[in-house]
Each structure stands twice: as C-alpha cells, then as structure tokens.
C-alpha beads as a LAMMPS data file, in Angstrom:
LAMMPS data file: protein, C-alpha beads

323 atoms
322 bonds

1 atom types
1 bond types

-500.0 500.0 xlo xhi
-500.0 500.0 ylo yhi
-500.0 500.0 zlo zhi

Masses

1 110.0

Atoms # bond

1 1 1 105.064 -338.522 -387.956
2 1 1 103.075 -337.606 -384.552
3 1 1 103.903 -334.006 -385.448
4 1 1 102.319 -334.396 -389.174
5 1 1 99.581 -335.790 -387.607
6 1 1 99.203 -332.649 -385.155
7 1 1 99.451 -330.103 -387.851
8 1 1 96.974 -332.239 -389.824
9 1 1 94.329 -332.080 -387.254
10 1 1 94.737 -328.722 -386.841
11 1 1 94.214 -328.015 -390.518
12 1 1 91.241 -329.936 -390.437
13 1 1 89.900 -327.956 -387.161
14 1 1 91.392 -324.682 -388.912
15 1 1 89.108 -325.402 -391.789
16 1 1 86.267 -327.035 -390.262
17 1 1 85.749 -323.011 -388.247
18 1 1 85.922 -321.602 -392.117
19 1 1 83.241 -323.337 -393.863
20 1 1 81.237 -322.595 -390.633
21 1 1 82.060 -318.892 -390.665
22 1 1 81.384 -318.814 -394.684
23 1 1 78.659 -320.302 -394.341
24 1 1 77.182 -317.838 -391.411
25 1 1 78.162 -315.196 -393.556
26 1 1 76.196 -316.437 -396.657
27 1 1 73.416 -316.717 -394.763
28 1 1 73.530 -313.125 -393.322
29 1 1 74.295 -311.840 -396.950
30 1 1 71.059 -314.028 -398.220
31 1 1 69.052 -313.116 -395.515
32 1 1 70.043 -309.014 -396.096
33 1 1 69.064 -309.584 -399.779
34 1 1 65.552 -311.096 -398.670
35 1 1 64.898 -308.429 -396.747
36 1 1 65.901 -305.646 -399.459
37 1 1 64.208 -307.543 -402.156
38 1 1 61.015 -307.222 -399.661
39 1 1 61.884 -303.460 -399.254
40 1 1 62.113 -302.781 -402.881
41 1 1 58.536 -304.689 -404.044
42 1 1 57.251 -302.138 -401.406
43 1 1 59.194 -298.815 -402.488
44 1 1 59.448 -299.658 -405.743
45 1 1 55.229 -298.788 -407.047
46 1 1 55.305 -296.089 -404.181
47 1 1 58.566 -294.340 -405.900
48 1 1 57.134 -295.468 -409.346
49 1 1 53.428 -293.172 -407.761
50 1 1 55.650 -290.729 -406.915
51 1 1 57.310 -290.139 -409.994
52 1 1 54.840 -289.743 -412.377
53 1 1 52.869 -287.605 -410.089
54 1 1 56.279 -285.265 -410.424
55 1 1 56.052 -285.368 -413.962
56 1 1 51.968 -284.735 -414.270
57 1 1 52.745 -281.519 -411.630
58 1 1 56.650 -280.256 -412.834
59 1 1 56.380 -277.182 -409.685
60 1 1 56.887 -280.262 -407.275
61 1 1 60.317 -280.907 -408.131
62 1 1 63.220 -280.084 -406.254
63 1 1 64.596 -278.468 -409.342
64 1 1 61.556 -276.326 -410.124
65 1 1 61.568 -275.704 -406.239
66 1 1 65.081 -274.690 -406.170
67 1 1 64.510 -272.153 -408.969
68 1 1 60.934 -270.672 -407.865
69 1 1 60.893 -270.041 -404.058
70 1 1 57.417 -269.310 -403.591
71 1 1 54.132 -270.707 -404.853
72 1 1 52.637 -269.614 -407.648
73 1 1 49.323 -269.256 -405.703
74 1 1 46.486 -266.448 -406.267
75 1 1 48.600 -264.415 -403.110
76 1 1 49.122 -261.065 -404.531
77 1 1 52.063 -261.512 -402.078
78 1 1 53.590 -264.666 -403.265
79 1 1 53.255 -263.965 -407.229
80 1 1 54.895 -260.826 -406.179
81 1 1 57.687 -262.734 -404.014
82 1 1 57.589 -265.345 -407.141
83 1 1 58.757 -262.496 -409.609
84 1 1 61.316 -260.470 -407.113
85 1 1 63.158 -263.595 -405.736
86 1 1 63.559 -265.165 -409.223
87 1 1 66.561 -264.712 -411.701
88 1 1 65.088 -264.998 -414.798
89 1 1 61.820 -262.973 -413.514
90 1 1 63.051 -260.156 -411.545
91 1 1 64.053 -258.300 -414.662
92 1 1 60.143 -258.269 -414.785
93 1 1 57.633 -256.117 -412.862
94 1 1 55.105 -258.009 -410.377
95 1 1 52.214 -256.188 -412.033
96 1 1 52.082 -254.858 -415.573
97 1 1 49.146 -253.288 -417.377
98 1 1 47.589 -255.562 -419.261
99 1 1 47.479 -253.152 -422.665
100 1 1 51.067 -252.360 -422.288
101 1 1 51.765 -255.747 -423.534
102 1 1 49.147 -256.494 -426.379
103 1 1 51.071 -257.442 -429.826
104 1 1 48.885 -255.042 -431.268
105 1 1 50.601 -251.799 -429.149
106 1 1 53.883 -253.148 -428.884
107 1 1 54.404 -254.611 -432.134
108 1 1 56.880 -257.131 -429.873
109 1 1 59.765 -255.666 -431.685
110 1 1 62.047 -255.510 -428.100
111 1 1 61.998 -259.008 -428.432
112 1 1 62.272 -259.746 -431.388
113 1 1 65.193 -258.110 -432.134
114 1 1 66.820 -259.463 -428.831
115 1 1 65.662 -262.507 -430.076
116 1 1 67.822 -261.839 -433.470
117 1 1 70.443 -260.870 -431.772
118 1 1 70.872 -264.445 -430.214
119 1 1 70.925 -266.097 -433.496
120 1 1 73.436 -263.875 -434.932
121 1 1 75.440 -264.647 -431.905
122 1 1 75.130 -268.442 -432.522
123 1 1 75.462 -268.112 -435.651
124 1 1 78.475 -266.272 -435.913
125 1 1 80.213 -268.261 -433.616
126 1 1 79.638 -271.368 -436.212
127 1 1 81.079 -269.100 -438.525
128 1 1 84.195 -268.253 -436.910
129 1 1 85.418 -272.078 -437.011
130 1 1 85.475 -271.849 -440.765
131 1 1 86.701 -267.755 -440.997
132 1 1 90.405 -266.716 -441.443
133 1 1 90.541 -262.736 -441.148
134 1 1 93.334 -262.600 -443.501
135 1 1 93.561 -261.032 -447.644
136 1 1 92.938 -263.881 -450.275
137 1 1 92.571 -266.712 -447.910
138 1 1 88.837 -264.300 -446.343
139 1 1 86.727 -264.388 -450.140
140 1 1 88.181 -268.245 -449.957
141 1 1 87.343 -269.215 -446.703
142 1 1 83.469 -267.853 -447.679
143 1 1 83.711 -270.170 -451.227
144 1 1 84.276 -272.992 -448.830
145 1 1 81.802 -272.503 -446.547
146 1 1 79.017 -271.852 -449.557
147 1 1 79.885 -274.707 -451.398
148 1 1 81.911 -277.549 -449.561
149 1 1 80.812 -277.357 -446.237
150 1 1 77.109 -279.235 -445.175
151 1 1 74.720 -276.362 -445.022
152 1 1 77.245 -273.811 -444.505
153 1 1 75.495 -271.677 -447.120
154 1 1 71.990 -272.363 -445.242
155 1 1 74.458 -271.221 -442.250
156 1 1 75.681 -267.907 -443.814
157 1 1 72.093 -266.764 -445.303
158 1 1 70.665 -267.122 -441.478
159 1 1 73.317 -265.029 -439.847
160 1 1 72.990 -262.365 -443.420
161 1 1 69.485 -262.327 -442.906
162 1 1 68.827 -261.991 -439.335
163 1 1 71.838 -259.235 -439.572
164 1 1 69.634 -256.695 -442.179
165 1 1 66.164 -257.974 -439.550
166 1 1 67.600 -256.797 -436.745
167 1 1 68.207 -253.410 -438.018
168 1 1 64.734 -253.258 -439.554
169 1 1 63.350 -254.429 -436.241
170 1 1 65.168 -251.624 -434.093
171 1 1 64.054 -249.271 -436.084
172 1 1 60.529 -250.322 -435.379
173 1 1 61.152 -250.757 -432.161
174 1 1 62.140 -247.187 -432.062
175 1 1 59.509 -246.001 -434.085
176 1 1 56.571 -247.716 -431.928
177 1 1 58.505 -245.843 -428.626
178 1 1 58.619 -242.463 -430.490
179 1 1 55.001 -242.928 -431.700
180 1 1 53.468 -243.913 -428.457
181 1 1 55.075 -241.468 -426.355
182 1 1 57.426 -244.082 -424.401
183 1 1 60.507 -241.921 -424.447
184 1 1 59.080 -239.389 -421.611
185 1 1 59.509 -238.753 -418.134
186 1 1 60.415 -241.249 -416.491
187 1 1 62.462 -243.216 -419.628
188 1 1 64.531 -240.533 -420.953
189 1 1 67.559 -242.635 -419.897
190 1 1 66.075 -245.763 -421.020
191 1 1 65.550 -244.136 -424.293
192 1 1 69.176 -243.067 -424.424
193 1 1 69.900 -246.205 -424.034
194 1 1 68.051 -247.294 -427.113
195 1 1 69.609 -244.684 -429.307
196 1 1 73.243 -245.932 -428.300
197 1 1 71.712 -249.317 -428.574
198 1 1 70.799 -248.653 -432.800
199 1 1 74.233 -247.030 -433.286
200 1 1 76.007 -250.327 -431.811
201 1 1 73.583 -252.281 -434.010
202 1 1 74.486 -250.241 -437.742
203 1 1 78.494 -250.289 -436.438
204 1 1 77.723 -254.320 -436.187
205 1 1 76.106 -254.117 -439.747
206 1 1 78.372 -251.767 -440.915
207 1 1 81.551 -254.193 -439.974
208 1 1 80.624 -257.282 -440.907
209 1 1 80.676 -255.754 -444.626
210 1 1 83.991 -255.937 -444.943
211 1 1 84.575 -259.811 -443.475
212 1 1 83.589 -261.390 -446.719
213 1 1 86.637 -259.509 -448.716
214 1 1 84.939 -259.183 -451.612
215 1 1 83.734 -256.092 -454.343
216 1 1 80.301 -255.028 -451.996
217 1 1 82.142 -254.856 -448.889
218 1 1 85.263 -253.204 -450.222
219 1 1 83.441 -250.153 -451.662
220 1 1 80.779 -249.995 -448.838
221 1 1 83.878 -249.985 -446.622
222 1 1 85.487 -247.202 -448.307
223 1 1 82.716 -245.112 -448.885
224 1 1 81.686 -245.362 -445.198
225 1 1 85.413 -244.691 -444.152
226 1 1 85.674 -241.450 -445.951
227 1 1 82.138 -239.992 -444.586
228 1 1 84.296 -240.246 -441.684
229 1 1 86.673 -238.343 -442.165
230 1 1 84.285 -235.155 -442.013
231 1 1 82.877 -236.870 -438.531
232 1 1 83.320 -233.723 -436.420
233 1 1 86.234 -233.373 -433.984
234 1 1 87.309 -237.095 -434.824
235 1 1 87.821 -236.149 -438.776
236 1 1 90.635 -234.076 -440.643
237 1 1 87.590 -232.919 -442.909
238 1 1 85.586 -232.273 -440.285
239 1 1 84.255 -229.284 -437.934
240 1 1 87.026 -228.220 -435.583
241 1 1 88.878 -231.126 -436.301
242 1 1 91.661 -229.186 -437.942
243 1 1 92.049 -227.013 -435.069
244 1 1 92.572 -230.405 -432.881
245 1 1 95.322 -231.203 -434.657
246 1 1 93.642 -234.067 -436.840
247 1 1 95.698 -235.594 -440.049
248 1 1 94.703 -238.401 -442.787
249 1 1 97.192 -240.332 -440.700
250 1 1 95.401 -239.752 -437.219
251 1 1 91.566 -239.090 -437.351
252 1 1 89.030 -241.303 -437.659
253 1 1 89.487 -243.084 -440.591
254 1 1 92.497 -243.891 -440.046
255 1 1 91.481 -245.408 -436.372
256 1 1 89.026 -247.991 -438.035
257 1 1 91.384 -248.774 -440.779
258 1 1 94.657 -249.187 -439.586
259 1 1 96.242 -247.070 -442.171
260 1 1 95.365 -244.764 -445.230
261 1 1 93.522 -247.572 -447.026
262 1 1 90.760 -250.235 -446.766
263 1 1 94.088 -253.674 -446.966
264 1 1 94.168 -256.344 -444.041
265 1 1 94.829 -253.899 -440.980
266 1 1 91.097 -252.801 -441.898
267 1 1 90.166 -256.529 -442.701
268 1 1 91.729 -257.403 -439.289
269 1 1 90.098 -254.616 -437.445
270 1 1 86.672 -254.629 -438.886
271 1 1 87.027 -258.283 -438.054
272 1 1 87.632 -257.743 -433.522
273 1 1 84.782 -255.044 -433.918
274 1 1 82.493 -257.328 -435.409
275 1 1 83.014 -260.028 -433.069
276 1 1 84.289 -258.928 -430.426
277 1 1 84.714 -255.680 -429.046
278 1 1 80.642 -254.327 -429.804
279 1 1 78.730 -257.415 -428.914
280 1 1 80.556 -257.000 -425.380
281 1 1 79.596 -253.469 -425.603
282 1 1 76.266 -254.036 -426.786
283 1 1 75.637 -257.046 -424.511
284 1 1 76.220 -254.429 -421.628
285 1 1 73.880 -251.978 -422.594
286 1 1 71.603 -254.744 -423.625
287 1 1 71.697 -255.117 -419.674
288 1 1 70.937 -251.831 -418.604
289 1 1 68.608 -251.355 -420.748
290 1 1 66.586 -254.500 -419.685
291 1 1 67.471 -253.545 -416.024
292 1 1 65.507 -249.824 -416.435
293 1 1 62.974 -251.216 -418.091
294 1 1 62.337 -253.194 -414.908
295 1 1 62.928 -250.128 -413.026
296 1 1 60.639 -247.693 -414.735
297 1 1 57.518 -249.597 -413.755
298 1 1 57.574 -252.252 -417.394
299 1 1 56.475 -251.086 -421.315
300 1 1 54.419 -248.366 -420.890
301 1 1 50.795 -248.473 -421.659
302 1 1 48.630 -246.932 -423.704
303 1 1 47.178 -245.200 -420.909
304 1 1 47.541 -245.285 -416.770
305 1 1 45.423 -248.666 -415.256
306 1 1 42.847 -246.175 -412.837
307 1 1 40.348 -248.300 -410.512
308 1 1 36.763 -247.081 -410.868
309 1 1 36.721 -245.608 -407.361
310 1 1 39.555 -243.190 -408.684
311 1 1 37.830 -241.692 -411.538
312 1 1 36.890 -238.406 -410.620
313 1 1 33.239 -237.272 -412.395
314 1 1 33.314 -233.920 -413.584
315 1 1 32.459 -230.874 -411.363
316 1 1 29.089 -230.206 -414.098
317 1 1 28.164 -233.975 -413.335
318 1 1 28.705 -233.649 -409.266
319 1 1 26.322 -230.641 -409.309
320 1 1 23.464 -231.857 -411.331
321 1 1 23.554 -235.303 -408.751
322 1 1 23.271 -232.818 -406.571
323 1 1 20.506 -230.299 -407.856

Bonds

1 1 1 2
2 1 2 3
3 1 3 4
4 1 4 5
5 1 5 6
6 1 6 7
7 1 7 8
8 1 8 9
9 1 9 10
10 1 10 11
11 1 11 12
12 1 12 13
13 1 13 14
14 1 14 15
15 1 15 16
16 1 16 17
17 1 17 18
18 1 18 19
19 1 19 20
20 1 20 21
21 1 21 22
22 1 22 23
23 1 23 24
24 1 24 25
25 1 25 26
26 1 26 27
27 1 27 28
28 1 28 29
29 1 29 30
30 1 30 31
31 1 31 32
32 1 32 33
33 1 33 34
34 1 34 35
35 1 35 36
36 1 36 37
37 1 37 38
38 1 38 39
39 1 39 40
40 1 40 41
41 1 41 42
42 1 42 43
43 1 43 44
44 1 44 45
45 1 45 46
46 1 46 47
47 1 47 48
48 1 48 49
49 1 49 50
50 1 50 51
51 1 51 52
52 1 52 53
53 1 53 54
54 1 54 55
55 1 55 56
56 1 56 57
57 1 57 58
58 1 58 59
59 1 59 60
60 1 60 61
61 1 61 62
62 1 62 63
63 1 63 64
64 1 64 65
65 1 65 66
66 1 66 67
67 1 67 68
68 1 68 69
69 1 69 70
70 1 70 71
71 1 71 72
72 1 72 73
73 1 73 74
74 1 74 75
75 1 75 76
76 1 76 77
77 1 77 78
78 1 78 79
79 1 79 80
80 1 80 81
81 1 81 82
82 1 82 83
83 1 83 84
84 1 84 85
85 1 85 86
86 1 86 87
87 1 87 88
88 1 88 89
89 1 89 90
90 1 90 91
91 1 91 92
92 1 92 93
93 1 93 94
94 1 94 95
95 1 95 96
96 1 96 97
97 1 97 98
98 1 98 99
99 1 99 100
100 1 100 101
101 1 101 102
102 1 102 103
103 1 103 104
104 1 104 105
105 1 105 106
106 1 106 107
107 1 107 108
108 1 108 109
109 1 109 110
110 1 110 111
111 1 111 112
112 1 112 113
113 1 113 114
114 1 114 115
115 1 115 116
116 1 116 117
117 1 117 118
118 1 118 119
119 1 119 120
120 1 120 121
121 1 121 122
122 1 122 123
123 1 123 124
124 1 124 125
125 1 125 126
126 1 126 127
127 1 127 128
128 1 128 129
129 1 129 130
130 1 130 131
131 1 131 132
132 1 132 133
133 1 133 134
134 1 134 135
135 1 135 136
136 1 136 137
137 1 137 138
138 1 138 139
139 1 139 140
140 1 140 141
141 1 141 142
142 1 142 143
143 1 143 144
144 1 144 145
145 1 145 146
146 1 146 147
147 1 147 148
148 1 148 149
149 1 149 150
150 1 150 151
151 1 151 152
152 1 152 153
153 1 153 154
154 1 154 155
155 1 155 156
156 1 156 157
157 1 157 158
158 1 158 159
159 1 159 160
160 1 160 161
161 1 161 162
162 1 162 163
163 1 163 164
164 1 164 165
165 1 165 166
166 1 166 167
167 1 167 168
168 1 168 169
169 1 169 170
170 1 170 171
171 1 171 172
172 1 172 173
173 1 173 174
174 1 174 175
175 1 175 176
176 1 176 177
177 1 177 178
178 1 178 179
179 1 179 180
180 1 180 181
181 1 181 182
182 1 182 183
183 1 183 184
184 1 184 185
185 1 185 186
186 1 186 187
187 1 187 188
188 1 188 189
189 1 189 190
190 1 190 191
191 1 191 192
192 1 192 193
193 1 193 194
194 1 194 195
195 1 195 196
196 1 196 197
197 1 197 198
198 1 198 199
199 1 199 200
200 1 200 201
201 1 201 202
202 1 202 203
203 1 203 204
204 1 204 205
205 1 205 206
206 1 206 207
207 1 207 208
208 1 208 209
209 1 209 210
210 1 210 211
211 1 211 212
212 1 212 213
213 1 213 214
214 1 214 215
215 1 215 216
216 1 216 217
217 1 217 218
218 1 218 219
219 1 219 220
220 1 220 221
221 1 221 222
222 1 222 223
223 1 223 224
224 1 224 225
225 1 225 226
226 1 226 227
227 1 227 228
228 1 228 229
229 1 229 230
230 1 230 231
231 1 231 232
232 1 232 233
233 1 233 234
234 1 234 235
235 1 235 236
236 1 236 237
237 1 237 238
238 1 238 239
239 1 239 240
240 1 240 241
241 1 241 242
242 1 242 243
243 1 243 244
244 1 244 245
245 1 245 246
246 1 246 247
247 1 247 248
248 1 248 249
249 1 249 250
250 1 250 251
251 1 251 252
252 1 252 253
253 1 253 254
254 1 254 255
255 1 255 256
256 1 256 257
257 1 257 258
258 1 258 259
259 1 259 260
260 1 260 261
261 1 261 262
262 1 262 263
263 1 263 264
264 1 264 265
265 1 265 266
266 1 266 267
267 1 267 268
268 1 268 269
269 1 269 270
270 1 270 271
271 1 271 272
272 1 272 273
273 1 273 274
274 1 274 275
275 1 275 276
276 1 276 277
277 1 277 278
278 1 278 279
279 1 279 280
280 1 280 281
281 1 281 282
282 1 282 283
283 1 283 284
284 1 284 285
285 1 285 286
286 1 286 287
287 1 287 288
288 1 288 289
289 1 289 290
290 1 290 291
291 1 291 292
292 1 292 293
293 1 293 294
294 1 294 295
295 1 295 296
296 1 296 297
297 1 297 298
298 1 298 299
299 1 299 300
300 1 300 301
301 1 301 302
302 1 302 303
303 1 303 304
304 1 304 305
305 1 305 306
306 1 306 307
307 1 307 308
308 1 308 309
309 1 309 310
310 1 310 311
311 1 311 312
312 1 312 313
313 1 313 314
314 1 314 315
315 1 315 316
316 1 316 317
317 1 317 318
318 1 318 319
319 1 319 320
320 1 320 321
321 1 321 322
322 1 322 323
C-alpha cells in the first residue's frame, strides 16, 4: 500500500510538471503567433503596395530582369546591350534604318510567311491525331474529321488555306526582295538560302496533296512524279540520266513513290516527308536565314542612312561658294 501511494504521488508530480511544461509551450506559441500577426499587419500593406507597383511597371519584376538584363533607357550602349544579350532579340540588329521596316517597302511578307508556317505546324500536329497514312483509311479519316470531329472541318480548312497562303507569301517575299535589289552584295548567300526555302515550301505543298488520298491528290502526284522522270541526272528520261544508269526502278520517281505506281508506299512516303522530313530541313534553313539577316545588317533599306555632315556637296556648288 505504501508503495502504491508513493507511485501515485510520483505520477501526480509528473502530471503536474507536464501541465506546467504544456502551459509554458502554449504561452510561447501564443506569443509567436501574436508576433507574426503584428508583422503581417506591417508587412502586408507594404507587400501589397509592392505588388501593385510591379503590376504597373512589369520591367521591375524578377522574371523581366532575368530575361532583359540591361535597362532600356536612352543610353545607346544600354539599348544595344539589351538587344545583343537577349536570346529573343539578338537576331535583330541593334540599329536599323527606319525606312527599311516600313510595310509599304517590305510588305511584311517575310514575317507573314513565318507566321503561316507556325499556323501550319500547330494545325498539322492536331490533324495527325485523326489521320492514318493507309490506303482507304486515309480518306475515311478525312471524312470523319470533316463530319464528325467538333470543329474538324474548320481545322482542316485552316491548314489548307494557310498552306496556299504560305506559297503566295513566299512568292511575294521573293518578288519584293528582287524588286528592291536585296539579293545583291552582301546578301547573295541569304538569297540562295531563300531560294532553297522556296523549293521546300513547294515540296511541302506537293507532298500534302496526296495525304487525303482522293482523286485530286492521286492525279496531282501522278502528274508531278511523271514530270520527275525528266529531271536532269536523277530521272531516267532526263539529260544524262541514262548515262548514269538511271532506270524506271531506281530513279527519282521510284524514290518518291517507293515503287512504280502511286499506292500505299507513296502515301506513306508523302506523309513522312510532309510531317517530319521537310519541316525539319525547312526549320534549319529558316534559322540560317534569320541569322544571316542579322549578320548582313538587317533588312535592306531603299537607301543607306547618311548624316547631314556626311553628305558631300557637288564640286560645282563648292566652286560657286568659293567664288
């Protein structure tokens, strides 16, 4: 009995000590909470005010300063560094001729062509979700897309009309470059890159013709590949083709069709070239094209920029002034 009383007394003392400890911890926690509340009352208005200022001026945000590391002020050096040190802007020259970027001069065809390429890439990826490059199934997929898929007809027409507009925009861009003499020194290399991009654009349009697997695509590819038989060096009916050992079973037409007729192999090859091969090659050439525009001094202007102090007076005018 005495031992039990001693144990009860020890337990009572232990419980009393635990209660005191919990009380002290509770007091400390409450004090910490009160302190945090006081800090929030002071910091919240300041934080809110800071966020409002950042919304009014996004250039002061951490994200903006991590992208644009130099201030865009009126200092020519900082303005040039802001362009040259940014991954999105360094493709453009730090200074350009004001007249060279007028839409009445450039027509904006280069930018429109690139925008249409982005539209075609986006809509093309969406179309790939509903398309199988197989005979019979390909045309059924087109019908299913137009009549059953929500906004499927709109999606296909966006891709189709963007393709037609891209061909037109590339031609107009080349026409503008030719009219303004922008193919001349020092832009000869970039002109050749542009010609290659023109050919790749036409090949993209041509390979996309067969994908619906309808009568229009079938006969268009038939005529086009028959013309390829007369390609110099590569076609068995073209100049020097026979001398190089070209036959109907190893020339460029056979390579394009994967056989002697327009069948399932031709459809599969058109699909791969149209969706993977040519877009990758065209993207690489576009990167080189944009880079060369930057390295060649930007878009060519109708006339070089000259200061008034650099304008030389005619010799007759100088002699008249001295007289």
